[in-house]
C-alpha positions in Angstrom: 0.0 0.0 0.0 1.6 3.3 -1.1 0.9 6.8 0.1 -0.4 9.4 -2.3 2.4 11.7 -3.0 1.9 15.4 -3.9 4.3 17.6 -5.8 5.4 20.5 -3.7 7.6 23.2 -5.2 10.1 25.1 -3.1 12.8 27.6 -3.9 16.2 27.3 -2.3 19.0 29.8 -3.2 17.0 30.8 -6.3 16.7 27.3 -7.6 13.2 25.7 -7.9 12.8 22.2 -6.7 9.7 19.9 -7.2 9.5 17.5 -4.4 7.3 14.4 -4.5 6.2 14.1 -0.9 3.4 13.2 1.6 4.5 16.1 3.8 2.5 19.3 4.2 3.4 22.0 1.7 3.5 24.7 4.4 6.0 22.6 6.4 8.2 22.1 3.4 8.1 25.8 2.5 9.1 26.5 6.1 12.0 24.1 5.8 13.1 25.8 2.5 12.8 29.2 4.2 15.1 28.0 7.0 17.7 26.7 4.5 17.5 30.0 2.7 18.0 31.9 5.9 21.0 29.8 6.8 22.5 30.3 3.3 22.1 34.1 3.6 23.9 33.9 7.0 26.8 32.0 5.5 27.0 34.3 2.5 27.0 37.4 4.7 29.6 36.1 7.1 32.2 35.5 4.4 33.9 38.6 3.0 34.7 36.8 -0.2 32.2 35.6 -2.7 32.0 31.8 -2.6 30.4 29.2 -4.8 26.8 28.2 -4.1 28.1 24.6 -3.6 30.5 25.7 -0.9 27.8 27.7 0.8 25.4 24.7 0.6 28.1 22.5 2.2 28.7 24.9 5.0 24.9 25.3 5.6 24.6 21.5 5.7 27.4 21.3 8.3 25.7 24.0 10.4 22.3 22.4 10.2 23.8 19.0 11.0 25.6 20.5 14.0 22.3 21.9 15.2 20.6 18.5 14.8 23.3 16.6 16.7 23.3 19.2 19.5 19.5 18.9 19.9 19.7 15.1 19.8 22.3 15.2 22.5 20.1 17.4 24.6 17.2 15.1 24.1 19.2 12.1 25.2 20.4 13.9 28.3 16.9 14.9 29.1 15.7 11.3 28.6 18.4 10.1 30.9 17.5 12.6 33.6 13.8 11.7 33.3 14.6 8.0 33.6 16.7 8.6 36.7 14.0 10.6 38.3 11.4 8.0 37.4 13.5 5.3 39.0 14.0 7.4 42.1 10.3 8.1 42.4 9.4 4.4 41.9 11.9 3.4 44.6 10.6 6.0 47.0 7.0 4.9 46.4 7.9 1.2 46.9 9.8 2.1 50.1 6.7 4.0 51.4 4.5 1.0 50.6 6.7 -1.4 52.4 6.8 0.9 55.5 3.0 1.1 55.4 2.7 -2.7 55.1 5.1 -3.3 58.0 3.0 -1.4 60.4 
């Protein structure tokens, strides 16, 4: 069973792309806007004119760094939540045993 795919057109760095996707068009346009914003940042931060390919590679590195940083934060949060959950469970079990011993 295959999903119905729509064609969504986005513009990145002045280039038009037709994407076959099941994703929402507004979402994909938001993603394209984010990539364009990052490309503008890289282009403005470099005093020399650089190729579009070089800019795209640097943008890819920056976005990947953002992704990895967020994934690390998520793992750290999950670890803290798990530790707190274990502590709460142990506390509740301890209180139940104290109540049962009375």
